[in-house]
N, C-alpha and C positions, 0 to 999 in steps of 0.2 A: 106031199110034204114040202113045206117051204124051208129052204136053208138060207141063213143070212149070207150076204155077200162078204167075201174075204176082203181084207184091206186092199189087196192089189186090184180086186174087181171094182171096189169103190173108187179107187184112184183112176182106173181106166174110165169108169162112168163119168167121173168129174171132168176128166180131160175131154171126153166126147162132148159133154155139155158145154164146156168152155169153147171148144172148137165150133160147135153149132152156133153159139152166141156170137162168136167172132165173125162167122160167115154171114149171119143175119145182119149184123151191124154194117159189114162191108157192102152187102146188097142194098140196104136202106140208104147208105151214103151215096152210092152210085145212082140209085133211083132218084133221090132228092136232088143231086147235082144236075141230073138231066132235066128235071122239072124246073129247077131254078133257072137254068140256061134258057129254057123255053119262055119262062116268065120275063126274063130280061130282054127277050126278043119280041115282047108284046103279046105273048100267047096267054090270054085270060083263062082259058080252059085249064092250063097247067097249074095256075094258082088255085083254081077250084079244086084240083086234085090234091094239092098240098093242104088246103083247108080241110078237105074230107079226111085226110090222113091224120091230121094233128089237132083238129078242133076239140075232140073229146079229151085228149090229154091236156091241152091248154086249159080247158074248162075245169078239169079235175084238179089241176095244180092251183088255180085261182080259188075254186070253191073251198078247198081244204085249208086255204089261208084265211078266208074271210067268212066262210060258212053262210053265204047268202046266195040263193039260186039266181035271182033276177040280176043282182049286181055282178055276179060271176059271168053270166052270159054277156052282159054289156061290156065288161072289161075284156072278155075273150074277143069280142068284136073289135074293140079298140086295138088289141094286140095285132090282129090280122090287117087292120087298116094301116097301122104303123109299119108292119112288115112289108106290105105291098109298096108303100112309099119309099121304104129304105132298100128294097131289093136291088135297084140299079147300082147301089154302092156295095152290095154284098160280093166279096171277092173269093169266098170259098176257103178262107184260111182255117175255118173251123167247120164242123158238121152243121148242116142247116138246122137241125134240132137244137144244137147248142146255141146257135145264134138266135133262134126263135125263143128259146128258153130265157135268154138274156132280156129280150124285149118283154116277155111275160113277167119276169122278175121286176123290171123297172116299172111297168104299168101298175102292177099290184102294190108295190111298195110306195109309189107315188100316191096312189089312192088312199092307202092306210095312213100315210103321213098327213095328207091334207085333212083327213077326218080325225086325226090325232087318236087313232084307235090301235090296239094291239092285235096281232094275229090271233085268231080264235082256234086255229088248227094247224095242220101241216100239209106239205105237198104229198099227195097220196093218189096213186093211180087206180084205186079200187073201182072207180066209176067206169074206167075204160077197160081195164084188163083184170079186174078182181084182185089186184095186188093191194096190199095194205102194209102198214109199218111192221106187222108181225109176219108177213108172208115169207120172209127169209127164214123164220124159225118155226112156224106153225104148219104142219102138214095139211094139205088140202083134202085128203081122203080120210074120213073118220070111220072108225070101226063100230062104234056104238053110241047111243045117246049120252051115256055117262062120259065117254071119251070126248064126245063133241062138246059137252058142257065144260069139261075141264080145260080143254084147249081154248074154248071161247073165253074163259076166264083169264087164261094166260095171255091171250091176244089182247084182251081189254087192258090188262096190267101193262103190257108193252106200249099200247097206244097211249095210255094215261101217262106213262113215264116219258114218252117222247113229247107229250104236250107240256111237260114241265120245262123243256128246253126253250131257249130264246129262238125267235124266228130264224136268225142266222145259223144257229147250230142245228135246228131241225132241218133246215134247207140242205145243208151239206151232208148230213147223215142219211137223208132219204135219197138224195141224188146218187150217193155212193151205193147204198144198200138196195134201193128199189130200181133205180134206172141204170145202175152199174156203170156210171161214168168214171172216167179216169180222173186223177187229180187235176191234170191240165184242163180237161173238159169242164170240170166243175169250176175251176178258177176262171175260165173264159165265160162261163154262164153267169156267174154271180159277180164278176168284176173285181177279183182280188188276186193275190199271188198264190202260187201253189203252197208256199209256206204257211200262209194264212189258212188255206183249206186244211192242211194237215193238222195245224194247231186246233182248229175248230172241231175236226173229227176226233182228235185225241181227247179234247175236253168233253165232247158229247158222249163218246163211248165210255169214258171214265165215269161220268155222272150216271149213265144208264146202268153201268155195271154196279154202281153203288146202290141204285134203287132196285135193280132186278137180281141182285146177287143170290137170292134164295130161290130163283126160278130155274128149273132144269128142263131143257127141251129134249124130247126123245127123238 
């Protein structure tokens, strides 16, 4: 017989998950810093490792903004070319991924502005790690076909709701909810103040709550 976790057990579980997430971030930051240092010393193989680590995530971010496979790969290549050229000036004041994300953001937005088109989607890592805008709310383990269908419908509603947000608001909500970046990390990545990040998150969450107010997640 399965018993539900008590509130205290859930709290402990959440703390353990947060600690594991913190440890993973710390490890990734140290690993990236070592690879960046090797790159700055002329080690091309270290940059190959960074590309291997982040090319999927960079592609996923771009693809879910422009929804075009060929252009997304081309832009991802541009991102890494720009990153290689800029690496000598990288001082490590922010995490490498935050810095790389900033380049990805600029390349993607420059491309859309030149073509005078709007974002067709949102930054979404499902291609890399099966995370999507609904991942924070929709369980990954389904009990039955009926439950699967119901949760798929909810996920689609959440995705559709996020698609109603402007690119700037989508960007911050997904960086916070999917990538779990801090306010400062998001500010560094998108090039604005933490106050602006908080304002955009407040607006995005408020609008999503208005749209999804009738949805209850188990």
